[in-house]
DOMI-575580 format. One record per residue: residue number from 0; x, y, z of N, C-alpha, C in turn. Coordinates in nm, 2 decimals. Each point is the difference from the previous one (the first is absolute). Layout:
ATOM  seq    n.c1    n.c2    n.c3   ca.c1   ca.c2   ca.c3    c.c1    c.c2    c.c3
ATOM  NUM       X       Y       Z       X       Y       Z       X       Y       Z
...
***
This chain:
ATOM  seq    n.c1    n.c2    n.c3   ca.c1   ca.c2   ca.c3    c.c1    c.c2    c.c3
ATOM    0   -6.72    0.03   18.79    0.03   -0.14   -0.10   -0.11   -0.15   -0.12
ATOM    1    0.03   -0.04   -0.01   -0.05   -0.10   -0.06   -0.04   -0.08    0.08
ATOM    2   -0.12   -0.07   -0.06   -0.02   -0.13    0.10    0.07   -0.07   -0.13
ATOM    3    0.00   -0.09    0.02    0.08   -0.09   -0.10   -0.10   -0.14    0.00
ATOM    4   -0.08    0.03    0.09   -0.10   -0.14    0.03   -0.15    0.02   -0.12
ATOM    5   -0.01    0.14    0.01   -0.12    0.06   -0.02    0.03    0.00   -0.22
ATOM    6    0.10    0.03   -0.06    0.11    0.01   -0.08   -0.02   -0.16   -0.06
ATOM    7   -0.01   -0.07    0.06    0.00   -0.16   -0.04   -0.11   -0.06    0.02
ATOM    8   -0.11    0.11    0.07   -0.13   -0.13   -0.04   -0.05    0.08   -0.01
ATOM    9   -0.01    0.13   -0.11   -0.04    0.13   -0.11    0.05   -0.17   -0.09
ATOM   10    0.20    0.07    0.00   -0.02   -0.08   -0.13   -0.03   -0.13   -0.09
ATOM   11   -0.01   -0.08    0.14   -0.06   -0.14   -0.02   -0.16    0.02   -0.04
ATOM   12   -0.11    0.09    0.02   -0.09   -0.02    0.04   -0.03    0.07   -0.20
ATOM   13    0.10    0.10    0.00   -0.02    0.02   -0.15    0.05   -0.09   -0.13
ATOM   14    0.11   -0.09    0.06    0.03   -0.08   -0.06   -0.08   -0.13   -0.04
ATOM   15   -0.04   -0.03    0.11   -0.16   -0.06    0.01   -0.13    0.04   -0.08
ATOM   16    0.00    0.09   -0.01   -0.14    0.04   -0.08    0.06    0.03   -0.14
ATOM   17    0.14    0.01    0.03    0.03   -0.02   -0.21   -0.05   -0.18   -0.03
ATOM   18    0.06   -0.02    0.06   -0.02   -0.20   -0.05   -0.09    0.01    0.02
ATOM   19   -0.11    0.01    0.03   -0.17   -0.02    0.05   -0.05    0.08   -0.18
ATOM   20    0.03    0.10   -0.04   -0.01    0.08   -0.05    0.08   -0.03   -0.19
ATOM   21    0.10   -0.07    0.05    0.01   -0.05   -0.10   -0.09   -0.22   -0.02
ATOM   22    0.07    0.01    0.12   -0.13   -0.15   -0.08   -0.10    0.02   -0.02
ATOM   23   -0.08    0.07    0.00   -0.15    0.04   -0.04   -0.02    0.05   -0.17
ATOM   24    0.12    0.02   -0.01   -0.02    0.13   -0.14    0.05   -0.16   -0.06
ATOM   25    0.11   -0.09    0.06    0.02   -0.05   -0.12   -0.09   -0.13    0.01
ATOM   26   -0.11   -0.01    0.07   -0.19   -0.12   -0.01    0.04    0.07   -0.08
ATOM   27   -0.09    0.13    0.03   -0.10    0.04   -0.09    0.07   -0.01   -0.16
ATOM   28    0.10    0.04    0.01    0.05    0.01   -0.16    0.00   -0.14   -0.09
ATOM   29    0.02   -0.11    0.06    0.00   -0.13   -0.01   -0.12   -0.05   -0.03
ATOM   30   -0.11    0.05    0.10   -0.16   -0.01    0.02   -0.03    0.05   -0.16
ATOM   31   -0.01    0.14   -0.01    0.00    0.07   -0.10    0.08   -0.07   -0.15
ATOM   32    0.05   -0.06   -0.04    0.02   -0.14   -0.07   -0.07   -0.05   -0.02
ATOM   33   -0.04   -0.05    0.14   -0.13   -0.18   -0.07   -0.10    0.06   -0.05
ATOM   34   -0.06   -0.02   -0.13   -0.11    0.00   -0.05   -0.11   -0.01    0.14
ATOM   35   -0.06    0.03    0.04   -0.15   -0.05    0.04   -0.05   -0.11    0.00
ATOM   36   -0.05   -0.07    0.03   -0.07   -0.15   -0.04   -0.08    0.00   -0.09
ATOM   37   -0.15    0.09    0.12   -0.09   -0.02   -0.11   -0.06    0.12   -0.16
ATOM   38    0.19    0.05   -0.03   -0.03    0.00   -0.16    0.08   -0.07   -0.06
ATOM   39    0.04   -0.15    0.04    0.05   -0.08   -0.06   -0.10   -0.07   -0.10
ATOM   40   -0.01   -0.01   -0.06   -0.04   -0.12   -0.04    0.02   -0.12   -0.05
ATOM   41   -0.12   -0.19    0.07    0.01   -0.03    0.05    0.06   -0.17   -0.12
ATOM   42    0.04   -0.06    0.10    0.02   -0.11   -0.14    0.04   -0.11    0.15
ATOM   43   -0.06   -0.18   -0.08   -0.01   -0.11    0.07    0.02    0.00   -0.15
ATOM   44    0.16   -0.18    0.07    0.05   -0.07   -0.15   -0.05   -0.13    0.07
ATOM   45   -0.03   -0.14    0.01   -0.02   -0.08    0.02    0.15   -0.14    0.09
ATOM   46    0.09    0.09   -0.18    0.12   -0.04   -0.03    0.08   -0.06    0.23
ATOM   47   -0.07    0.17    0.03    0.09   -0.04    0.14   -0.02   -0.12    0.14
ATOM   48   -0.17    0.04   -0.05   -0.02   -0.17    0.11    0.10   -0.11   -0.01
ATOM   49    0.06   -0.03   -0.20    0.10   -0.08   -0.01   -0.07   -0.15   -0.04
ATOM   50   -0.10    0.04   -0.06   -0.09   -0.11   -0.06    0.00   -0.01   -0.11
ATOM   51    0.04   -0.10   -0.09    0.08   -0.01   -0.11   -0.11   -0.01   -0.07
ATOM   52   -0.16    0.00   -0.01   -0.02   -0.05   -0.07   -0.13    0.11   -0.03
ATOM   53    0.02    0.11    0.07   -0.06    0.14   -0.04    0.09    0.11   -0.03
ATOM   54   -0.08    0.08   -0.10    0.09    0.11    0.02   -0.18    0.11   -0.05
ATOM   55    0.00    0.03    0.11   -0.06    0.12    0.01    0.04    0.13    0.02
ATOM   56    0.01    0.11   -0.06    0.01    0.19    0.01   -0.05    0.04   -0.04
ATOM   57   -0.07    0.04    0.19   -0.10    0.14    0.04    0.03    0.19    0.00
ATOM   58    0.05    0.04   -0.12    0.01    0.14    0.03   -0.19    0.12   -0.01
ATOM   59    0.03    0.07    0.11   -0.06    0.18   -0.05    0.06    0.00   -0.08
ATOM   60   -0.06    0.07   -0.08    0.01    0.08   -0.15   -0.04    0.16    0.02
ATOM   61   -0.17   -0.03    0.11    0.02    0.10   -0.02   -0.05    0.00    0.19
ATOM   62   -0.01    0.15    0.02   -0.08    0.00    0.19   -0.08    0.13   -0.04
ATOM   63   -0.08    0.03    0.01   -0.15    0.03    0.00    0.01    0.10    0.20
ATOM   64   -0.05    0.06   -0.01   -0.11    0.01    0.17    0.02   -0.09    0.09
ATOM   65   -0.15   -0.13   -0.12   -0.01   -0.09    0.13   -0.09   -0.19   -0.08
ATOM   66    0.12    0.08   -0.09   -0.02   -0.12   -0.09    0.20   -0.06   -0.09
ATOM   67   -0.03   -0.06    0.01    0.17   -0.06   -0.08   -0.06   -0.03   -0.11
ATOM   68    0.10   -0.02   -0.10   -0.02   -0.08   -0.15    0.14   -0.11   -0.01
ATOM   69   -0.03   -0.09    0.02    0.15   -0.12   -0.04   -0.01   -0.08   -0.09
ATOM   70    0.06    0.00   -0.07    0.07   -0.10   -0.08    0.05   -0.10    0.05
ATOM   71   -0.02   -0.15   -0.06   -0.01   -0.14   -0.01    0.05   -0.07   -0.03
ATOM   72    0.14   -0.06   -0.03    0.10   -0.04   -0.08    0.03   -0.20    0.05
ATOM   73   -0.06   -0.09   -0.09   -0.02   -0.09    0.04    0.11   -0.07   -0.11
ATOM   74    0.06   -0.07   -0.03    0.11   -0.06   -0.05   -0.02   -0.17    0.07
ATOM   75    0.04    0.01    0.09   -0.10   -0.17    0.05   -0.07    0.00    0.10
ATOM   76   -0.12   -0.08   -0.02   -0.07    0.02    0.13   -0.04   -0.10    0.05
ATOM   77    0.07   -0.08    0.07    0.03   -0.11    0.08   -0.14   -0.05    0.02
ATOM   78   -0.02   -0.03    0.17   -0.09   -0.07    0.00   -0.19    0.16    0.08
ATOM   79   -0.17    0.00   -0.11    0.00    0.18    0.01    0.00   -0.07    0.13
ATOM   80   -0.07   -0.06    0.14    0.03    0.04    0.10    0.08    0.07    0.08
ATOM   81    0.15   -0.04   -0.02    0.12    0.07   -0.01    0.00    0.20   -0.07
ATOM   82   -0.04   -0.04   -0.13    0.01    0.12   -0.02   -0.11    0.10    0.03
ATOM   83   -0.09   -0.11    0.00   -0.16    0.15    0.09    0.12    0.06    0.10
ATOM   84   -0.02   -0.09    0.13    0.04    0.04    0.14    0.08    0.15   -0.08
ATOM   85    0.11   -0.02   -0.04    0.12    0.05   -0.04   -0.04    0.11   -0.05
ATOM   86   -0.13   -0.01   -0.08   -0.06    0.16   -0.08   -0.02    0.08    0.13
ATOM   87   -0.14   -0.05    0.09   -0.02    0.01    0.06    0.05    0.08    0.09
ATOM   88    0.09   -0.09    0.06    0.06    0.02    0.19    0.17    0.13   -0.09
ATOM   89    0.00    0.05   -0.10    0.08    0.11   -0.10   -0.11    0.08    0.02
ATOM   90   -0.11   -0.01   -0.11   -0.15    0.07    0.03    0.00    0.06    0.18
ATOM   91   -0.01   -0.04    0.13   -0.02    0.00    0.11    0.15    0.10   -0.05
ATOM   92    0.13   -0.02    0.01    0.07    0.10    0.09    0.04    0.12   -0.05
ATOM   93    0.00    0.01   -0.12   -0.09    0.13   -0.05   -0.07    0.03    0.04
ATOM   94   -0.12    0.06    0.11   -0.11   -0.02    0.03    0.03    0.08    0.11
ATOM   95    0.13   -0.10    0.06    0.01    0.01    0.21    0.13    0.11   -0.06
ATOM   96    0.09   -0.02   -0.12    0.05    0.13   -0.06    0.00    0.18   -0.03
ATOM   97   -0.12   -0.04   -0.09   -0.10    0.14    0.00   -0.05    0.05    0.10
ATOM   98   -0.06    0.01    0.07   -0.03    0.00    0.16   -0.08   -0.08    0.11
ATOM   99    0.05   -0.17   -0.01   -0.01   -0.07    0.11   -0.21   -0.01   -0.04
ATOM  100   -0.01   -0.04   -0.10   -0.13    0.06   -0.09   -0.06   -0.20    0.00
ATOM  101   -0.11    0.02    0.03   -0.07   -0.15    0.09   -0.12   -0.06   -0.09
ATOM  102   -0.02    0.14   -0.10   -0.06   -0.14   -0.13    0.01    0.08   -0.11
ATOM  103   -0.02   -0.16   -0.12    0.01    0.10   -0.18   -0.06   -0.10   -0.02
ATOM  104   -0.07    0.12   -0.13   -0.05   -0.06   -0.14    0.07    0.02   -0.12
ATOM  105    0.02   -0.10    0.00    0.10   -0.05   -0.12   -0.09   -0.01   -0.17
ATOM  106    0.08    0.07   -0.12   -0.04   -0.01   -0.12    0.01   -0.02   -0.07
ATOM  107    0.04   -0.18    0.00    0.06   -0.01   -0.14    0.00    0.03   -0.13
ATOM  108    0.05    0.00   -0.14    0.10    0.02   -0.11   -0.04    0.16    0.02
ATOM  109    0.01    0.05    0.04   -0.04    0.21    0.07    0.10    0.00    0.04
ATOM  110    0.10    0.12   -0.08   -0.05    0.09   -0.04    0.00   -0.05   -0.25
ATOM  111    0.08   -0.18    0.04    0.08   -0.06   -0.09    0.06   -0.16    0.02
ATOM  112   -0.09   -0.04   -0.11    0.03   -0.13   -0.01    0.18   -0.02    0.14
ATOM  113   -0.05   -0.10    0.08    0.16    0.01    0.06    0.01    0.04    0.16
ATOM  114   -0.07    0.12   -0.02   -0.02    0.07    0.14   -0.12   -0.03    0.03
ATOM  115    0.02    0.06    0.16   -0.17   -0.01    0.10    0.09    0.16    0.06
ATOM  116   -0.13    0.02    0.06    0.00    0.11    0.03   -0.10    0.01    0.11
ATOM  117    0.07    0.01    0.11   -0.03    0.00    0.22   -0.03    0.07    0.01
ATOM  118   -0.11    0.00    0.02   -0.12    0.18    0.10    0.05   -0.07    0.12
ATOM  119    0.05    0.06    0.06    0.08    0.02    0.16   -0.16    0.15    0.11
ATOM  120    0.03   -0.19    0.12   -0.16    0.11    0.08    0.05   -0.01    0.14
ATOM  121   -0.06    0.01    0.10    0.08   -0.01    0.18   -0.16   -0.13    0.04
ATOM  122   -0.13    0.07   -0.07   -0.07   -0.04    0.10   -0.14   -0.03   -0.10
ATOM  123   -0.01   -0.16   -0.02   -0.14    0.02   -0.13   -0.10    0.06   -0.03
ATOM  124   -0.08    0.06    0.09   -0.07    0.13    0.00    0.03    0.12   -0.13
ATOM  125    0.12    0.03   -0.04    0.05    0.06   -0.06   -0.04   -0.01   -0.15
ATOM  126   -0.08    0.11   -0.02    0.01   -0.01   -0.22    0.04   -0.02   -0.08
ATOM  127   -0.02   -0.05   -0.09    0.11   -0.07   -0.05    0.00    0.05   -0.13
ATOM  128   -0.04    0.13   -0.03    0.00    0.10   -0.08    0.05    0.10    0.06
ATOM  129    0.05    0.02    0.08    0.08    0.08    0.06    0.21    0.00   -0.02
ATOM  130   -0.01   -0.16   -0.09    0.20   -0.08    0.00   -0.07    0.10   -0.22
ATOM  131   -0.07   -0.04   -0.04    0.02    0.15   -0.13   -0.13   -0.13   -0.04
ATOM  132    0.00    0.10   -0.17   -0.11   -0.09   -0.01   -0.06   -0.13   -0.07
ATOM  133    0.14   -0.04   -0.02    0.03   -0.08   -0.03   -0.10   -0.14    0.11
ATOM  134    0.02    0.05    0.13   -0.06   -0.08    0.03   -0.14   -0.01    0.11
ATOM  135   -0.10    0.06   -0.07   -0.14    0.08   -0.01   -0.01   -0.12   -0.07
ATOM  136   -0.02   -0.07   -0.08   -0.10   -0.07   -0.08    0.02   -0.15    0.16
ATOM  137    0.13   -0.04    0.06    0.04   -0.08    0.06   -0.14   -0.07    0.08
ATOM  138   -0.06   -0.12    0.01   -0.04   -0.03    0.17    0.06    0.00    0.09
ATOM  139   -0.01    0.04    0.11   -0.01    0.08    0.08    0.02   -0.18    0.13
ATOM  140   -0.04   -0.10   -0.02   -0.04   -0.15    0.08    0.12   -0.03   -0.05
ATOM  141    0.05   -0.03   -0.16    0.03   -0.10   -0.07    0.17    0.05    0.01
ATOM  142    0.01    0.11   -0.07    0.09    0.03    0.01    0.16    0.04    0.12
ATOM  143   -0.13   -0.05    0.12    0.09    0.10    0.10    0.08   -0.09    0.07
ATOM  144    0.14    0.02    0.04    0.08   -0.15    0.04    0.03    0.05    0.15
ATOM  145   -0.01   -0.07    0.12    0.12   -0.01    0.13    0.09    0.01    0.00
ATOM  146    0.07    0.08   -0.04    0.20   -0.04    0.02    0.00   -0.15    0.10
ATOM  147   -0.02    0.05    0.07    0.00   -0.01    0.14    0.00   -0.20    0.09
ATOM  148   -0.12   -0.03   -0.09   -0.05   -0.14   -0.06    0.18   -0.04   -0.01
ATOM  149    0.04    0.02   -0.06    0.09   -0.09   -0.03    0.20    0.01    0.00
ATOM  150   -0.09    0.08    0.16    0.16    0.04    0.08    0.05   -0.13    0.06
ATOM  151    0.00   -0.08    0.02    0.02   -0.19    0.03    0.11   -0.01   -0.12
ATOM  152   -0.10   -0.06   -0.09    0.06   -0.02   -0.11    0.10    0.11   -0.08
ATOM  153    0.01    0.11    0.06    0.12    0.09   -0.09    0.09    0.06    0.04
ATOM  154   -0.04   -0.07    0.17    0.15    0.02    0.12    0.11   -0.13   -0.03
ATOM  155   -0.09   -0.13   -0.02    0.11   -0.13   -0.06    0.03    0.05   -0.15
ATOM  156   -0.03    0.12   -0.01    0.15    0.01   -0.17    0.05    0.03    0.05
ATOM  157    0.01    0.06    0.01    0.15    0.12    0.07    0.13   -0.11    0.03
***
């Protein structure tokens, strides 16, 4: 004699497992189609803040292991303080996205005019020369910027 209850329980378990496997398969397929955030190049546009007096776009154009080359296009500068903070907060956001780096070293007009080479550090004791040959000549005391000191200001611009 066939135990109908056992058949239903077995069939129910199989159907449940098929649904779970199908659900996970769909999730992995969807996630597989989304590029990883750390692989995308960064861009910040001042127009997203709705300030018509400032038009600045910061674009990461090259990503290196411990640095990024950014291109800065200034169409309309607005106030010097506002534009400086937009640039700084954009670089802070880039450093966070690249791996939650707290310190940076920026070399302006490198590798060419209109660009900056941003070195990313986790702590101030790291050797600048490890960031790349361009950083070997930088004076660490003058070049190092602690991005945490701007956290409150940058939080206000969101």
